[in-house]
mmCIF file of the N, C-alpha and C atoms, coordinates in Angstrom:
data_MODEL
# 
_entry.id   MODEL 
# 
loop_
_atom_site.group_PDB 
_atom_site.id 
_atom_site.type_symbol 
_atom_site.label_atom_id 
_atom_site.label_alt_id 
_atom_site.label_comp_id 
_atom_site.label_asym_id 
_atom_site.label_entity_id 
_atom_site.label_seq_id 
_atom_site.pdbx_PDB_ins_code 
_atom_site.Cartn_x 
_atom_site.Cartn_y 
_atom_site.Cartn_z 
_atom_site.occupancy 
_atom_site.B_iso_or_equiv 
_atom_site.pdbx_formal_charge 
_atom_site.auth_seq_id 
_atom_site.auth_comp_id 
_atom_site.auth_asym_id 
_atom_site.auth_atom_id 
_atom_site.pdbx_PDB_model_num 
ATOM 1   N N  . UNK A 1 1  ? 113.768 99.003  104.069 1.00 0.00 ? 1  UNK A N  1 
ATOM 2   C CA . UNK A 1 1  ? 114.258 97.759  104.960 1.00 0.00 ? 1  UNK A CA 1 
ATOM 3   C C  . UNK A 1 1  ? 115.864 97.565  104.664 1.00 0.00 ? 1  UNK A C  1 
ATOM 4   N N  . UNK A 1 2  ? 116.262 97.036  103.177 1.00 0.00 ? 2  UNK A N  1 
ATOM 5   C CA . UNK A 1 2  ? 117.633 96.746  102.855 1.00 0.00 ? 2  UNK A CA 1 
ATOM 6   C C  . UNK A 1 2  ? 118.776 98.408  103.571 1.00 0.00 ? 2  UNK A C  1 
ATOM 7   N N  . UNK A 1 3  ? 118.408 99.021  103.523 1.00 0.00 ? 3  UNK A N  1 
ATOM 8   C CA . UNK A 1 3  ? 119.120 100.589 104.202 1.00 0.00 ? 3  UNK A CA 1 
ATOM 9   C C  . UNK A 1 3  ? 119.339 100.335 105.720 1.00 0.00 ? 3  UNK A C  1 
ATOM 10  N N  . UNK A 1 4  ? 118.574 99.769  106.076 1.00 0.00 ? 4  UNK A N  1 
ATOM 11  C CA . UNK A 1 4  ? 118.200 99.061  107.722 1.00 0.00 ? 4  UNK A CA 1 
ATOM 12  C C  . UNK A 1 4  ? 119.069 98.360  108.240 1.00 0.00 ? 4  UNK A C  1 
ATOM 13  N N  . UNK A 1 5  ? 118.885 96.591  107.038 1.00 0.00 ? 5  UNK A N  1 
ATOM 14  C CA . UNK A 1 5  ? 120.034 95.838  107.160 1.00 0.00 ? 5  UNK A CA 1 
ATOM 15  C C  . UNK A 1 5  ? 121.318 96.097  107.250 1.00 0.00 ? 5  UNK A C  1 
ATOM 16  N N  . UNK A 1 6  ? 121.642 97.517  105.841 1.00 0.00 ? 6  UNK A N  1 
ATOM 17  C CA . UNK A 1 6  ? 123.400 97.747  106.119 1.00 0.00 ? 6  UNK A CA 1 
ATOM 18  C C  . UNK A 1 6  ? 123.668 98.383  107.037 1.00 0.00 ? 6  UNK A C  1 
ATOM 19  N N  . UNK A 1 7  ? 123.221 99.442  107.463 1.00 0.00 ? 7  UNK A N  1 
ATOM 20  C CA . UNK A 1 7  ? 123.182 100.179 108.467 1.00 0.00 ? 7  UNK A CA 1 
ATOM 21  C C  . UNK A 1 7  ? 123.601 99.118  109.985 1.00 0.00 ? 7  UNK A C  1 
ATOM 22  N N  . UNK A 1 8  ? 122.662 98.614  110.131 1.00 0.00 ? 8  UNK A N  1 
ATOM 23  C CA . UNK A 1 8  ? 123.031 97.875  111.036 1.00 0.00 ? 8  UNK A CA 1 
ATOM 24  C C  . UNK A 1 8  ? 124.421 97.016  110.828 1.00 0.00 ? 8  UNK A C  1 
ATOM 25  N N  . UNK A 1 9  ? 123.799 96.392  109.542 1.00 0.00 ? 9  UNK A N  1 
ATOM 26  C CA . UNK A 1 9  ? 125.931 95.826  109.596 1.00 0.00 ? 9  UNK A CA 1 
ATOM 27  C C  . UNK A 1 9  ? 126.551 96.132  109.508 1.00 0.00 ? 9  UNK A C  1 
ATOM 28  N N  . UNK A 1 10 ? 127.061 97.522  109.696 1.00 0.00 ? 10 UNK A N  1 
ATOM 29  C CA . UNK A 1 10 ? 127.775 97.953  109.745 1.00 0.00 ? 10 UNK A CA 1 
ATOM 30  C C  . UNK A 1 10 ? 128.138 98.646  110.899 1.00 0.00 ? 10 UNK A C  1 
ATOM 31  N N  . UNK A 1 11 ? 127.509 98.406  112.045 1.00 0.00 ? 11 UNK A N  1 
ATOM 32  C CA . UNK A 1 11 ? 127.715 98.948  113.302 1.00 0.00 ? 11 UNK A CA 1 
ATOM 33  C C  . UNK A 1 11 ? 129.054 97.862  114.001 1.00 0.00 ? 11 UNK A C  1 
ATOM 34  N N  . UNK A 1 12 ? 129.515 98.463  114.834 1.00 0.00 ? 12 UNK A N  1 
ATOM 35  C CA . UNK A 1 12 ? 130.785 97.576  115.393 1.00 0.00 ? 12 UNK A CA 1 
ATOM 36  C C  . UNK A 1 12 ? 129.666 96.345  117.044 1.00 0.00 ? 12 UNK A C  1 
ATOM 37  N N  . UNK A 1 13 ? 130.460 95.804  116.608 1.00 0.00 ? 13 UNK A N  1 
ATOM 38  C CA . UNK A 1 13 ? 129.935 94.279  116.698 1.00 0.00 ? 13 UNK A CA 1 
ATOM 39  C C  . UNK A 1 13 ? 128.907 94.752  118.736 1.00 0.00 ? 13 UNK A C  1 
ATOM 40  N N  . UNK A 1 14 ? 129.475 95.686  119.600 1.00 0.00 ? 14 UNK A N  1 
ATOM 41  C CA . UNK A 1 14 ? 129.093 95.649  120.679 1.00 0.00 ? 14 UNK A CA 1 
ATOM 42  C C  . UNK A 1 14 ? 127.630 96.297  120.233 1.00 0.00 ? 14 UNK A C  1 
ATOM 43  N N  . UNK A 1 15 ? 127.599 97.329  119.263 1.00 0.00 ? 15 UNK A N  1 
ATOM 44  C CA . UNK A 1 15 ? 126.547 97.898  119.164 1.00 0.00 ? 15 UNK A CA 1 
ATOM 45  C C  . UNK A 1 15 ? 125.035 97.329  118.102 1.00 0.00 ? 15 UNK A C  1 
ATOM 46  N N  . UNK A 1 16 ? 125.981 96.052  117.439 1.00 0.00 ? 16 UNK A N  1 
ATOM 47  C CA . UNK A 1 16 ? 124.922 94.874  117.080 1.00 0.00 ? 16 UNK A CA 1 
ATOM 48  C C  . UNK A 1 16 ? 124.424 94.181  118.508 1.00 0.00 ? 16 UNK A C  1 
ATOM 49  N N  . UNK A 1 17 ? 124.727 94.157  118.714 1.00 0.00 ? 17 UNK A N  1 
ATOM 50  C CA . UNK A 1 17 ? 124.815 92.866  120.055 1.00 0.00 ? 17 UNK A CA 1 
ATOM 51  C C  . UNK A 1 17 ? 123.610 93.773  120.714 1.00 0.00 ? 17 UNK A C  1 
ATOM 52  N N  . UNK A 1 18 ? 123.902 95.413  121.487 1.00 0.00 ? 18 UNK A N  1 
ATOM 53  C CA . UNK A 1 18 ? 122.808 95.924  121.635 1.00 0.00 ? 18 UNK A CA 1 
ATOM 54  C C  . UNK A 1 18 ? 121.200 96.062  120.641 1.00 0.00 ? 18 UNK A C  1 
ATOM 55  N N  . UNK A 1 19 ? 121.474 96.057  119.735 1.00 0.00 ? 19 UNK A N  1 
ATOM 56  C CA . UNK A 1 19 ? 120.476 96.247  118.828 1.00 0.00 ? 19 UNK A CA 1 
ATOM 57  C C  . UNK A 1 19 ? 119.870 95.305  118.488 1.00 0.00 ? 19 UNK A C  1 
ATOM 58  N N  . UNK A 1 20 ? 120.578 93.992  119.051 1.00 0.00 ? 20 UNK A N  1 
ATOM 59  C CA . UNK A 1 20 ? 119.433 92.474  118.776 1.00 0.00 ? 20 UNK A CA 1 
ATOM 60  C C  . UNK A 1 20 ? 118.665 92.733  119.668 1.00 0.00 ? 20 UNK A C  1 
ATOM 61  N N  . UNK A 1 21 ? 119.717 92.975  121.015 1.00 0.00 ? 21 UNK A N  1 
ATOM 62  C CA . UNK A 1 21 ? 118.611 92.686  122.304 1.00 0.00 ? 21 UNK A CA 1 
ATOM 63  C C  . UNK A 1 21 ? 117.461 93.267  122.868 1.00 0.00 ? 21 UNK A C  1 
ATOM 64  N N  . UNK A 1 22 ? 117.023 94.730  121.850 1.00 0.00 ? 22 UNK A N  1 
ATOM 65  C CA . UNK A 1 22 ? 116.451 95.936  121.505 1.00 0.00 ? 22 UNK A CA 1 
ATOM 66  C C  . UNK A 1 22 ? 115.302 95.038  121.592 1.00 0.00 ? 22 UNK A C  1 
ATOM 67  N N  . UNK A 1 23 ? 115.586 94.707  119.805 1.00 0.00 ? 23 UNK A N  1 
ATOM 68  C CA . UNK A 1 23 ? 113.972 94.172  119.060 1.00 0.00 ? 23 UNK A CA 1 
ATOM 69  C C  . UNK A 1 23 ? 113.873 93.072  119.590 1.00 0.00 ? 23 UNK A C  1 
ATOM 70  N N  . UNK A 1 24 ? 114.640 92.473  120.296 1.00 0.00 ? 24 UNK A N  1 
ATOM 71  C CA . UNK A 1 24 ? 114.096 91.315  121.173 1.00 0.00 ? 24 UNK A CA 1 
ATOM 72  C C  . UNK A 1 24 ? 112.956 91.801  122.316 1.00 0.00 ? 24 UNK A C  1 
ATOM 73  N N  . UNK A 1 25 ? 113.556 92.659  122.878 1.00 0.00 ? 25 UNK A N  1 
ATOM 74  C CA . UNK A 1 25 ? 113.171 93.333  123.883 1.00 0.00 ? 25 UNK A CA 1 
ATOM 75  C C  . UNK A 1 25 ? 111.326 93.155  123.232 1.00 0.00 ? 25 UNK A C  1 
ATOM 76  N N  . UNK A 1 26 ? 110.853 94.079  121.873 1.00 0.00 ? 26 UNK A N  1 
ATOM 77  C CA . UNK A 1 26 ? 110.439 95.149  121.376 1.00 0.00 ? 26 UNK A CA 1 
ATOM 78  C C  . UNK A 1 26 ? 109.731 93.926  121.080 1.00 0.00 ? 26 UNK A C  1 
ATOM 79  N N  . UNK A 1 27 ? 109.885 92.735  120.625 1.00 0.00 ? 27 UNK A N  1 
ATOM 80  C CA . UNK A 1 27 ? 109.109 91.005  120.116 1.00 0.00 ? 27 UNK A CA 1 
ATOM 81  C C  . UNK A 1 27 ? 108.318 91.364  121.904 1.00 0.00 ? 27 UNK A C  1 
ATOM 82  N N  . UNK A 1 28 ? 109.276 91.297  122.877 1.00 0.00 ? 28 UNK A N  1 
ATOM 83  C CA . UNK A 1 28 ? 108.258 90.644  123.969 1.00 0.00 ? 28 UNK A CA 1 
ATOM 84  C C  . UNK A 1 28 ? 107.616 91.378  124.258 1.00 0.00 ? 28 UNK A C  1 
ATOM 85  N N  . UNK A 1 29 ? 107.517 92.517  124.058 1.00 0.00 ? 29 UNK A N  1 
ATOM 86  C CA . UNK A 1 29 ? 106.675 93.997  124.740 1.00 0.00 ? 29 UNK A CA 1 
ATOM 87  C C  . UNK A 1 29 ? 105.676 93.322  123.746 1.00 0.00 ? 29 UNK A C  1 
ATOM 88  N N  . UNK A 1 30 ? 105.738 92.870  122.787 1.00 0.00 ? 30 UNK A N  1 
ATOM 89  C CA . UNK A 1 30 ? 104.261 93.263  121.929 1.00 0.00 ? 30 UNK A CA 1 
ATOM 90  C C  . UNK A 1 30 ? 104.009 91.988  121.996 1.00 0.00 ? 30 UNK A C  1 
ATOM 91  N N  . UNK A 1 31 ? 104.835 90.776  122.545 1.00 0.00 ? 31 UNK A N  1 
ATOM 92  C CA . UNK A 1 31 ? 103.962 89.724  123.053 1.00 0.00 ? 31 UNK A CA 1 
ATOM 93  C C  . UNK A 1 31 ? 103.145 89.468  124.257 1.00 0.00 ? 31 UNK A C  1 
ATOM 94  N N  . UNK A 1 32 ? 103.890 90.412  124.623 1.00 0.00 ? 32 UNK A N  1 
ATOM 95  C CA . UNK A 1 32 ? 103.174 90.211  125.922 1.00 0.00 ? 32 UNK A CA 1 
ATOM 96  C C  . UNK A 1 32 ? 101.462 90.896  126.157 1.00 0.00 ? 32 UNK A C  1 
ATOM 97  N N  . UNK A 1 33 ? 101.492 92.145  125.134 1.00 0.00 ? 33 UNK A N  1 
ATOM 98  C CA . UNK A 1 33 ? 100.566 92.891  124.727 1.00 0.00 ? 33 UNK A CA 1 
ATOM 99  C C  . UNK A 1 33 ? 99.498  91.803  124.531 1.00 0.00 ? 33 UNK A C  1 
ATOM 100 N N  . UNK A 1 34 ? 99.511  90.848  123.199 1.00 0.00 ? 34 UNK A N  1 
ATOM 101 C CA . UNK A 1 34 ? 98.698  89.785  122.764 1.00 0.00 ? 34 UNK A CA 1 
ATOM 102 C C  . UNK A 1 34 ? 98.345  89.046  123.767 1.00 0.00 ? 34 UNK A C  1 
ATOM 103 N N  . UNK A 1 35 ? 98.887  88.795  124.530 1.00 0.00 ? 35 UNK A N  1 
ATOM 104 C CA . UNK A 1 35 ? 98.713  87.749  125.707 1.00 0.00 ? 35 UNK A CA 1 
ATOM 105 C C  . UNK A 1 35 ? 97.687  88.386  126.532 1.00 0.00 ? 35 UNK A C  1 
ATOM 106 N N  . UNK A 1 36 ? 98.054  89.650  127.413 1.00 0.00 ? 36 UNK A N  1 
ATOM 107 C CA . UNK A 1 36 ? 97.208  90.691  128.199 1.00 0.00 ? 36 UNK A CA 1 
ATOM 108 C C  . UNK A 1 36 ? 94.911  90.582  127.258 1.00 0.00 ? 36 UNK A C  1 
ATOM 109 N N  . UNK A 1 37 ? 95.764  91.191  125.800 1.00 0.00 ? 37 UNK A N  1 
ATOM 110 C CA . UNK A 1 37 ? 94.608  90.944  125.109 1.00 0.00 ? 37 UNK A CA 1 
ATOM 111 C C  . UNK A 1 37 ? 93.809  89.457  124.675 1.00 0.00 ? 37 UNK A C  1 
ATOM 112 N N  . UNK A 1 38 ? 94.330  88.805  124.414 1.00 0.00 ? 38 UNK A N  1 
ATOM 113 C CA . UNK A 1 38 ? 94.412  87.227  124.223 1.00 0.00 ? 38 UNK A CA 1 
ATOM 114 C C  . UNK A 1 38 ? 93.222  86.418  126.134 1.00 0.00 ? 38 UNK A C  1 
ATOM 115 N N  . UNK A 1 39 ? 93.404  86.771  127.058 1.00 0.00 ? 39 UNK A N  1 
ATOM 116 C CA . UNK A 1 39 ? 93.490  86.165  128.163 1.00 0.00 ? 39 UNK A CA 1 
ATOM 117 C C  . UNK A 1 39 ? 92.299  87.484  129.119 1.00 0.00 ? 39 UNK A C  1 
ATOM 118 N N  . UNK A 1 40 ? 92.529  88.911  128.407 1.00 0.00 ? 40 UNK A N  1 
ATOM 119 C CA . UNK A 1 40 ? 91.637  89.462  128.994 1.00 0.00 ? 40 UNK A CA 1 
ATOM 120 C C  . UNK A 1 40 ? 89.745  88.985  128.369 1.00 0.00 ? 40 UNK A C  1 
ATOM 121 N N  . UNK A 1 41 ? 89.229  89.684  129.403 1.00 0.00 ? 41 UNK A N  1 
ATOM 122 C CA . UNK A 1 41 ? 87.299  90.098  129.479 1.00 0.00 ? 41 UNK A CA 1 
ATOM 123 C C  . UNK A 1 41 ? 87.387  89.192  127.620 1.00 0.00 ? 41 UNK A C  1 
ATOM 124 N N  . UNK A 1 42 ? 86.804  89.314  126.797 1.00 0.00 ? 42 UNK A N  1 
ATOM 125 C CA . UNK A 1 42 ? 86.305  88.422  125.362 1.00 0.00 ? 42 UNK A CA 1 
ATOM 126 C C  . UNK A 1 42 ? 87.360  88.276  124.983 1.00 0.00 ? 42 UNK A C  1 
ATOM 127 N N  . UNK A 1 43 ? 88.993  87.816  124.718 1.00 0.00 ? 43 UNK A N  1 
ATOM 128 C CA . UNK A 1 43 ? 89.760  87.747  123.834 1.00 0.00 ? 43 UNK A CA 1 
ATOM 129 C C  . UNK A 1 43 ? 89.078  86.119  124.039 1.00 0.00 ? 43 UNK A C  1 
ATOM 130 N N  . UNK A 1 44 ? 90.279  85.599  123.171 1.00 0.00 ? 44 UNK A N  1 
ATOM 131 C CA . UNK A 1 44 ? 90.047  83.812  122.760 1.00 0.00 ? 44 UNK A CA 1 
ATOM 132 C C  . UNK A 1 44 ? 90.906  83.495  123.046 1.00 0.00 ? 44 UNK A C  1 
ATOM 133 N N  . UNK A 1 45 ? 91.701  83.551  124.238 1.00 0.00 ? 45 UNK A N  1 
ATOM 134 C CA . UNK A 1 45 ? 91.989  82.540  125.715 1.00 0.00 ? 45 UNK A CA 1 
ATOM 135 C C  . UNK A 1 45 ? 90.839  82.746  126.550 1.00 0.00 ? 45 UNK A C  1 
ATOM 136 N N  . UNK A 1 46 ? 90.172  83.573  126.832 1.00 0.00 ? 46 UNK A N  1 
ATOM 137 C CA . UNK A 1 46 ? 89.390  84.382  128.456 1.00 0.00 ? 46 UNK A CA 1 
ATOM 138 C C  . UNK A 1 46 ? 88.798  83.022  128.870 1.00 0.00 ? 46 UNK A C  1 
ATOM 139 N N  . UNK A 1 47 ? 88.285  82.086  127.652 1.00 0.00 ? 47 UNK A N  1 
ATOM 140 C CA . UNK A 1 47 ? 87.334  80.786  128.253 1.00 0.00 ? 47 UNK A CA 1 
ATOM 141 C C  . UNK A 1 47 ? 88.430  80.180  128.843 1.00 0.00 ? 47 UNK A C  1 
ATOM 142 N N  . UNK A 1 48 ? 89.577  80.092  128.409 1.00 0.00 ? 48 UNK A N  1 
ATOM 143 C CA . UNK A 1 48 ? 91.034  78.588  129.713 1.00 0.00 ? 48 UNK A CA 1 
ATOM 144 C C  . UNK A 1 48 ? 90.690  79.605  131.017 1.00 0.00 ? 48 UNK A C  1 
ATOM 145 N N  . UNK A 1 49 ? 91.334  80.791  131.395 1.00 0.00 ? 49 UNK A N  1 
ATOM 146 C CA . UNK A 1 49 ? 91.120  81.432  132.289 1.00 0.00 ? 49 UNK A CA 1 
ATOM 147 C C  . UNK A 1 49 ? 90.008  81.108  133.308 1.00 0.00 ? 49 UNK A C  1 
ATOM 148 N N  . UNK A 1 50 ? 88.387  81.117  132.826 1.00 0.00 ? 50 UNK A N  1 
ATOM 149 C CA . UNK A 1 50 ? 87.512  81.379  134.147 1.00 0.00 ? 50 UNK A CA 1 
ATOM 150 C C  . UNK A 1 50 ? 87.689  79.985  133.930 1.00 0.00 ? 50 UNK A C  1 
ATOM 151 N N  . UNK A 1 51 ? 87.825  78.870  133.212 1.00 0.00 ? 51 UNK A N  1 
ATOM 152 C CA . UNK A 1 51 ? 87.701  77.091  133.056 1.00 0.00 ? 51 UNK A CA 1 
ATOM 153 C C  . UNK A 1 51 ? 88.963  77.222  134.242 1.00 0.00 ? 51 UNK A C  1 
ATOM 154 N N  . UNK A 1 52 ? 90.390  77.544  134.451 1.00 0.00 ? 52 UNK A N  1 
ATOM 155 C CA . UNK A 1 52 ? 91.291  76.952  135.894 1.00 0.00 ? 52 UNK A CA 1 
ATOM 156 C C  . UNK A 1 52 ? 90.645  77.624  137.040 1.00 0.00 ? 52 UNK A C  1 
ATOM 157 N N  . UNK A 1 53 ? 89.925  79.611  137.574 1.00 0.00 ? 53 UNK A N  1 
ATOM 158 C CA . UNK A 1 53 ? 89.283  79.862  137.903 1.00 0.00 ? 53 UNK A CA 1 
ATOM 159 C C  . UNK A 1 53 ? 88.290  78.436  138.393 1.00 0.00 ? 53 UNK A C  1 
ATOM 160 N N  . UNK A 1 54 ? 87.484  77.978  137.733 1.00 0.00 ? 54 UNK A N  1 
ATOM 161 C CA . UNK A 1 54 ? 86.807  77.304  138.592 1.00 0.00 ? 54 UNK A CA 1 
ATOM 162 C C  . UNK A 1 54 ? 87.134  76.220  138.956 1.00 0.00 ? 54 UNK A C  1 
ATOM 163 N N  . UNK A 1 55 ? 87.990  75.016  137.800 1.00 0.00 ? 55 UNK A N  1 
ATOM 164 C CA . UNK A 1 55 ? 89.240  73.857  138.489 1.00 0.00 ? 55 UNK A CA 1 
ATOM 165 C C  . UNK A 1 55 ? 88.960  74.128  140.055 1.00 0.00 ? 55 UNK A C  1 
ATOM 166 N N  . UNK A 1 56 ? 90.010  75.313  140.152 1.00 0.00 ? 56 UNK A N  1 
ATOM 167 C CA . UNK A 1 56 ? 90.474  75.876  141.634 1.00 0.00 ? 56 UNK A CA 1 
ATOM 168 C C  . UNK A 1 56 ? 88.974  76.185  142.423 1.00 0.00 ? 56 UNK A C  1 
ATOM 169 N N  . UNK A 1 57 ? 88.376  76.601  141.989 1.00 0.00 ? 57 UNK A N  1 
ATOM 170 C CA . UNK A 1 57 ? 86.945  77.317  143.159 1.00 0.00 ? 57 UNK A CA 1 
ATOM 171 C C  . UNK A 1 57 ? 86.867  75.488  143.320 1.00 0.00 ? 57 UNK A C  1 
ATOM 172 N N  . UNK A 1 58 ? 86.532  74.814  142.626 1.00 0.00 ? 58 UNK A N  1 
ATOM 173 C CA . UNK A 1 58 ? 86.196  73.439  142.734 1.00 0.00 ? 58 UNK A CA 1 
ATOM 174 C C  . UNK A 1 58 ? 86.612  71.892  143.166 1.00 0.00 ? 58 UNK A C  1 
ATOM 175 N N  . UNK A 1 59 ? 88.270  72.244  143.531 1.00 0.00 ? 59 UNK A N  1 
ATOM 176 C CA . UNK A 1 59 ? 89.505  71.357  144.116 1.00 0.00 ? 59 UNK A CA 1 
ATOM 177 C C  . UNK A 1 59 ? 89.857  70.716  143.311 1.00 0.00 ? 59 UNK A C  1 
ATOM 178 N N  . UNK A 1 60 ? 90.027  71.029  142.023 1.00 0.00 ? 60 UNK A N  1 
ATOM 179 C CA . UNK A 1 60 ? 89.959  70.213  140.835 1.00 0.00 ? 60 UNK A CA 1 
ATOM 180 C C  . UNK A 1 60 ? 91.516  70.247  140.140 1.00 0.00 ? 60 UNK A C  1 
ATOM 181 N N  . UNK A 1 61 ? 92.342  70.876  141.558 1.00 0.00 ? 61 UNK A N  1 
ATOM 182 C CA . UNK A 1 61 ? 93.982  70.911  141.025 1.00 0.00 ? 61 UNK A CA 1 
ATOM 183 C C  . UNK A 1 61 ? 94.728  70.763  142.086 1.00 0.00 ? 61 UNK A C  1 
ATOM 184 N N  . UNK A 1 62 ? 95.991  70.875  142.264 1.00 0.00 ? 62 UNK A N  1 
ATOM 185 C CA . UNK A 1 62 ? 97.294  70.802  142.331 1.00 0.00 ? 62 UNK A CA 1 
ATOM 186 C C  . UNK A 1 62 ? 98.392  71.470  142.844 1.00 0.00 ? 62 UNK A C  1 
ATOM 187 N N  . UNK A 1 63 ? 98.457  72.318  143.443 1.00 0.00 ? 63 UNK A N  1 
ATOM 188 C CA . UNK A 1 63 ? 99.862  73.049  143.517 1.00 0.00 ? 63 UNK A CA 1 
ATOM 189 C C  . UNK A 1 63 ? 100.961 72.732  142.488 1.00 0.00 ? 63 UNK A C  1 
ATOM 190 N N  . UNK A 1 64 ? 101.489 73.780  142.219 1.00 0.00 ? 64 UNK A N  1 
ATOM 191 C CA . UNK A 1 64 ? 102.529 73.618  140.471 1.00 0.00 ? 64 UNK A CA 1 
ATOM 192 C C  . UNK A 1 64 ? 103.607 72.571  141.228 1.00 0.00 ? 64 UNK A C  1 
ATOM 193 N N  . UNK A 1 65 ? 104.055 73.115  142.717 1.00 0.00 ? 65 UNK A N  1 
ATOM 194 C CA . UNK A 1 65 ? 105.140 72.636  142.869 1.00 0.00 ? 65 UNK A CA 1 
ATOM 195 C C  . UNK A 1 65 ? 105.124 71.683  143.329 1.00 0.00 ? 65 UNK A C  1 
ATOM 196 N N  . UNK A 1 66 ? 104.094 70.559  143.384 1.00 0.00 ? 66 UNK A N  1 
ATOM 197 C CA . UNK A 1 66 ? 103.289 69.448  143.364 1.00 0.00 ? 66 UNK A CA 1 
ATOM 198 C C  . UNK A 1 66 ? 103.874 68.333  142.471 1.00 0.00 ? 66 UNK A C  1 
ATOM 199 N N  . UNK A 1 67 ? 103.420 69.319  140.797 1.00 0.00 ? 67 UNK A N  1 
ATOM 200 C CA . UNK A 1 67 ? 103.576 68.700  139.439 1.00 0.00 ? 67 UNK A CA 1 
ATOM 201 C C  . UNK A 1 67 ? 104.890 68.863  139.182 1.00 0.00 ? 67 UNK A C  1 
ATOM 202 N N  . UNK A 1 68 ? 105.469 70.124  139.100 1.00 0.00 ? 68 UNK A N  1 
ATOM 203 C CA . UNK A 1 68 ? 106.884 70.385  138.644 1.00 0.00 ? 68 UNK A CA 1 
ATOM 204 C C  . UNK A 1 68 ? 108.018 69.588  139.303 1.00 0.00 ? 68 UNK A C  1 
ATOM 205 N N  . UNK A 1 69 ? 107.802 69.672  140.599 1.00 0.00 ? 69 UNK A N  1 
ATOM 206 C CA . UNK A 1 69 ? 109.166 69.067  141.124 1.00 0.00 ? 69 UNK A CA 1 
ATOM 207 C C  . UNK A 1 69 ? 109.051 68.015  141.566 1.00 0.00 ? 69 UNK A C  1 
ATOM 208 N N  . UNK A 1 70 ? 108.414 66.993  140.410 1.00 0.00 ? 70 UNK A N  1 
ATOM 209 C CA . UNK A 1 70 ? 108.074 65.718  141.361 1.00 0.00 ? 70 UNK A CA 1 
ATOM 210 C C  . UNK A 1 70 ? 109.087 64.791  140.730 1.00 0.00 ? 70 UNK A C  1 
ATOM 211 N N  . UNK A 1 71 ? 110.135 65.164  139.904 1.00 0.00 ? 71 UNK A N  1 
ATOM 212 C CA . UNK A 1 71 ? 111.644 63.796  139.653 1.00 0.00 ? 71 UNK A CA 1 
ATOM 213 C C  . UNK A 1 71 ? 111.727 63.949  141.083 1.00 0.00 ? 71 UNK A C  1 
# 
C-alpha cells in the first residue's frame, strides 16, 4: 500500500487528478452493485420496494415534482 501511495504522490498533478476520479468512479460502481443487490428479490431493502409499489397501487402517493418543487 505504501508503494502505491508513493507512486501516486509522484504523479504529475493532472495524472493524480485523473487517478482520483478513476478511484471515485470505481467506488460508485461498487455502490451501484450493492444497491442492485440490496433492492433485488431477497435483498435487505426489497421489502421497501414492495411497500412503495403497494402504496402507488393503492393511490397513497403523490408525484415527486409536487413534493420537491413546492417551495
